[in-house]
C-alpha positions as CSV (number, residue, x, y, z in Angstrom):
1,M,12.4,-54.3,-104.1
2,A,10.6,-56.9,-106.2
3,N,12.6,-59.6,-107.9
4,T,12.4,-59.0,-111.7
5,A,15.1,-61.5,-112.7
6,E,14.2,-63.4,-115.9
7,Y,12.7,-66.8,-115.4
8,T,14.5,-70.0,-116.6
9,Y,12.7,-72.8,-118.4
10,E,12.6,-74.6,-115.0
11,D,11.0,-71.6,-113.3
12,F,8.4,-71.4,-116.1
13,I,7.3,-75.0,-116.0
14,K,7.1,-75.0,-112.2
15,Q,4.8,-71.9,-112.2
16,F,2.8,-73.1,-115.3
17,Y,1.8,-76.4,-113.6
18,P,-0.6,-75.1,-110.9
19,K,-2.7,-73.2,-113.5
20,S,-2.6,-75.9,-116.2
21,G,-2.3,-79.2,-114.4
22,L,0.3,-80.1,-117.0
23,D,3.6,-81.2,-115.5
24,L,6.1,-80.5,-118.2
25,H,8.8,-82.3,-116.2
26,Y,7.4,-85.5,-117.8
27,Y,8.1,-84.2,-121.3
28,K,11.4,-84.2,-123.1
29,Q,12.9,-80.8,-122.4
30,T,14.5,-80.2,-125.7
31,Q,11.3,-80.8,-127.7
32,M,9.1,-79.0,-125.2
33,Q,11.3,-76.0,-124.8
34,R,11.5,-75.6,-128.5
35,R,7.7,-75.6,-128.8
36,I,7.2,-73.1,-126.0
37,E,9.8,-70.7,-127.3
38,S,8.5,-71.0,-130.9
39,F,5.0,-70.0,-129.6
40,M,6.6,-67.1,-127.6
41,R,8.3,-65.8,-130.7
42,T,5.1,-65.8,-132.8
43,R,3.4,-63.7,-130.1
44,S,6.5,-61.4,-129.6
45,F,7.2,-62.3,-126.0
46,N,10.8,-61.5,-124.8
47,G,11.1,-64.0,-122.0
48,Y,9.4,-66.6,-119.8
49,R,8.5,-64.1,-117.0
50,E,6.6,-61.8,-119.4
51,F,5.0,-64.7,-121.1
52,L,3.8,-66.3,-117.9
53,Q,2.3,-63.0,-116.7
54,A,0.4,-62.8,-119.9
55,L,-0.9,-66.4,-119.6
56,N,-2.2,-65.7,-116.1
57,S,-4.2,-62.7,-117.3
58,D,-5.3,-63.6,-120.8
59,A,-7.6,-66.7,-121.0
60,E,-7.7,-66.7,-124.8
61,L,-3.9,-66.7,-125.0
62,F,-3.7,-69.5,-122.4
63,D,-6.2,-71.6,-124.4
64,A,-4.2,-71.1,-127.6
65,F,-0.9,-72.0,-125.9
66,F,-2.4,-75.1,-124.2
67,K,-3.7,-76.3,-127.5
68,H,-0.2,-75.7,-129.1
69,L,1.5,-77.7,-126.3
70,T,-0.9,-80.7,-126.5
71,I,-0.4,-81.1,-130.2
72,N,-3.9,-82.0,-131.3
73,V,-3.4,-83.6,-134.7
74,S,-5.5,-86.5,-135.9
75,Q,-7.4,-88.0,-138.8
76,F,-9.9,-90.7,-139.5
77,F,-8.3,-94.1,-140.0
78,R,-4.8,-92.5,-139.7
79,D,-2.1,-95.0,-140.9
80,A,-4.5,-97.0,-143.0
81,S,-2.4,-100.1,-143.1
82,Q,-2.5,-100.4,-139.3
83,W,-6.3,-100.1,-139.3
84,D,-6.3,-102.9,-141.8
85,V,-4.4,-105.1,-139.3
86,L,-6.7,-104.0,-136.5
87,V,-9.8,-105.0,-138.4
88,K,-8.6,-108.2,-139.9
89,Q,-6.3,-109.6,-137.2
90,V,-6.5,-107.8,-133.9
91,L,-10.2,-107.3,-133.3
92,P,-11.1,-110.9,-134.3
93,L,-8.5,-112.0,-131.7
94,I,-10.1,-109.8,-129.1
95,V,-13.7,-110.6,-129.9
96,Q,-13.6,-114.4,-130.0
97,G,-17.3,-114.9,-129.2
98,K,-17.7,-111.9,-126.9
99,T,-20.9,-109.9,-127.1
100,R,-19.5,-106.8,-125.4
101,L,-16.2,-105.0,-125.7
102,K,-14.8,-102.1,-123.7
103,L,-12.4,-99.9,-125.7
104,W,-10.4,-96.8,-124.9
105,S,-8.9,-94.1,-127.1
106,A,-6.4,-92.3,-124.8
107,G,-5.2,-88.9,-126.0
108,C,-8.1,-88.8,-128.4
109,S,-7.6,-85.2,-129.6
110,S,-10.6,-84.0,-131.6
111,G,-12.2,-87.5,-131.8
112,Q,-11.3,-89.0,-135.1
113,E,-9.8,-92.1,-133.6
114,P,-12.6,-93.1,-131.2
115,Y,-15.2,-92.5,-133.9
116,S,-13.0,-94.6,-136.3
117,L,-13.1,-97.4,-133.7
118,A,-16.9,-97.1,-133.4
119,I,-17.3,-97.3,-137.2
120,M,-15.1,-100.3,-137.4
121,M,-17.0,-102.1,-134.7
122,R,-20.4,-101.2,-136.3
123,E,-19.2,-102.2,-139.8
124,H,-17.4,-105.5,-139.1
125,F,-18.8,-106.7,-135.7
126,P,-22.4,-105.4,-135.6
127,S,-23.5,-108.1,-133.1
128,V,-20.9,-106.9,-130.6
129,S,-21.9,-104.1,-128.2
130,A,-18.9,-101.8,-128.0
131,S,-18.5,-99.0,-125.4
132,I,-15.7,-96.6,-126.3
133,L,-14.1,-94.2,-123.8
134,A,-12.3,-91.3,-125.4
135,T,-10.0,-89.1,-123.2
136,D,-7.8,-86.1,-123.6
137,I,-6.3,-83.4,-121.4
138,D,-7.6,-80.5,-123.5
139,K,-11.2,-79.7,-122.6
140,N,-11.7,-77.4,-125.5
141,I,-10.7,-80.1,-128.1
142,L,-13.1,-82.5,-126.4
143,K,-15.9,-80.1,-127.0
144,Q,-15.1,-80.2,-130.7
145,A,-15.0,-84.0,-130.5
146,Q,-18.4,-84.2,-128.9
147,A,-19.9,-82.0,-131.6
148,G,-18.7,-84.6,-134.2
149,V,-18.3,-82.2,-137.1
150,Y,-15.3,-82.5,-139.4
151,R,-13.8,-80.9,-142.5
152,A,-13.1,-82.8,-145.7
153,G,-9.4,-82.8,-145.0
154,D,-10.0,-85.1,-142.0
155,F,-11.0,-87.9,-144.4
156,S,-8.0,-88.4,-146.7
157,S,-7.6,-92.0,-145.4
158,T,-11.3,-92.8,-145.2
159,P,-12.8,-95.2,-147.7
160,P,-15.6,-93.3,-149.6
161,N,-18.2,-96.0,-148.7
162,L,-17.6,-95.4,-145.0
163,L,-17.8,-91.6,-145.4
164,N,-21.2,-91.9,-147.2
165,K,-22.5,-94.5,-144.7
166,Y,-21.5,-93.0,-141.4
167,F,-21.4,-89.2,-141.9
168,I,-24.0,-86.6,-143.0
169,A,-22.8,-84.0,-145.4
170,Q,-23.3,-80.4,-144.2
171,N,-22.2,-77.6,-146.5
172,N,-18.4,-78.0,-146.4
173,A,-18.3,-80.3,-143.4
174,Y,-19.5,-83.8,-142.3
175,Q,-21.4,-84.7,-139.2
176,V,-20.9,-88.1,-137.5
177,R,-24.2,-90.0,-137.5
178,P,-26.0,-90.3,-134.1
179,E,-25.6,-94.1,-133.9
180,I,-21.8,-93.7,-134.0
181,Q,-21.7,-90.7,-131.6
182,Q,-23.7,-92.7,-129.1
183,M,-21.0,-95.4,-128.9
184,V,-18.4,-92.9,-127.6
185,T,-18.1,-91.2,-124.2
186,F,-15.7,-88.3,-124.0
187,Q,-14.0,-87.4,-120.8
188,A,-11.2,-85.0,-119.7
189,Q,-8.1,-86.9,-118.4
190,N,-4.5,-86.3,-117.6
191,L,-2.8,-89.6,-118.5
192,L,0.2,-88.8,-116.3
193,T,-1.6,-88.1,-113.0
194,D,-5.1,-89.4,-113.2
195,R,-6.1,-93.0,-112.3
196,F,-7.1,-95.3,-115.1
197,G,-10.2,-97.6,-115.3
198,N,-9.7,-101.3,-115.7
199,D,-10.8,-104.4,-117.7
200,F,-10.4,-102.8,-121.1
201,D,-10.4,-105.2,-124.0
202,F,-8.5,-102.7,-126.2
203,I,-6.6,-99.5,-125.6
204,A,-5.2,-97.1,-128.3
205,C,-2.7,-94.5,-127.3
206,R,-1.0,-93.4,-130.5
207,N,1.5,-90.6,-131.1
208,V,1.3,-89.3,-127.6
209,V,4.1,-90.8,-125.6
210,I,6.8,-89.8,-128.1
211,Y,6.9,-86.4,-126.3
212,F,7.5,-88.0,-122.9
213,T,10.7,-88.8,-121.0
214,D,11.7,-92.4,-120.8
215,D,10.6,-92.6,-117.1
216,A,7.2,-91.2,-118.0
217,K,6.8,-93.6,-120.9
218,A,7.6,-96.6,-118.6
219,M,5.1,-95.4,-116.0
220,L,2.4,-95.0,-118.7
221,Y,3.0,-98.3,-120.3
222,Q,2.6,-100.0,-116.9
223,K,-0.6,-98.1,-116.2
224,F,-2.0,-99.1,-119.6
225,A,-1.0,-102.7,-119.1
226,N,-2.7,-102.7,-115.7
227,A,-5.8,-101.3,-117.2
228,L,-6.2,-104.1,-119.7
229,R,-8.0,-107.3,-119.0
230,S,-6.1,-110.6,-119.7
231,G,-6.0,-111.0,-123.5
232,G,-6.6,-107.3,-124.1
233,V,-4.5,-105.4,-126.7
234,F,-2.6,-102.1,-126.5
235,F,-2.2,-100.2,-129.8
236,T,0.7,-97.7,-130.2
237,G,1.5,-95.1,-132.9
238,S,3.6,-95.6,-136.0
239,T,6.4,-93.5,-134.4
240,E,6.4,-95.5,-131.2
241,R,7.6,-98.8,-130.0
242,C,6.9,-100.4,-126.6
243,F,10.3,-101.8,-125.5
244,G,10.7,-104.2,-122.5
245,T,7.1,-105.4,-123.0
246,S,7.6,-108.5,-120.8
247,D,8.2,-106.1,-117.9
248,Y,4.6,-104.9,-118.3
249,G,3.1,-108.3,-118.8
250,L,2.7,-107.6,-122.6
251,H,3.9,-109.3,-125.7
252,S,3.9,-108.2,-129.3
253,V,1.3,-109.9,-131.5
254,F,1.6,-107.6,-134.5
255,T,3.7,-104.5,-135.2
256,F,2.4,-101.7,-132.9
257,F,0.0,-104.1,-131.2
258,Y,0.8,-105.7,-127.7
259,Q,-1.4,-108.2,-125.9
260,K,-1.6,-108.7,-122.2
261,R,-0.8,-112.2,-121.1
């Protein structure tokens, strides 16, 4: 007789991993379990077993759930005061006579952050050639990012002169101008399991690691530090702090900004 016992949270995340590539053991259980069960309630599922069976047979449901889990929330120039520090203090520290910079927006969501970086480089350091890698685990959200079309609500922190200069108005939306799109390369990546590139001058990973366990955070911070070149800077989110920075070969230069020694 088939086993029809209800799945536990542990059963669910073990069986979800092969299909999704998302290992939820790295995420804080209380927060993640709450998000999963909230989604289940909105779709009227009675338990993990029933929900998993539906995910395995319904691609649209799976995509909606995956998007719900990966928390794709972003905005152009989010946390404006930090972007001001980036432009006036951090980028000049990194540039220092360089003609090329290699930047990375990790966990880029729908692309507002890497495009913001591209705009800042074009606006304030036009003589510097900047290549920007933008990565996220959600392939569907990356398609939106590559399209470069955004709603008015994405620009609440954007100075009007930059909106007019670097975007093309289209009905009720705005299209990123081609010269900015060409600066950014989008790529699917699982931060926890995939290998990182190296020799980056700047890495931004903001409002991502807050959902991870302490062990996962430590592993990620070390991977980011290893991916920076000497003198490169790591930028975290306003809800995050990188503790034990010296263990990773980093030191704080400004709040939320850490430089590799």
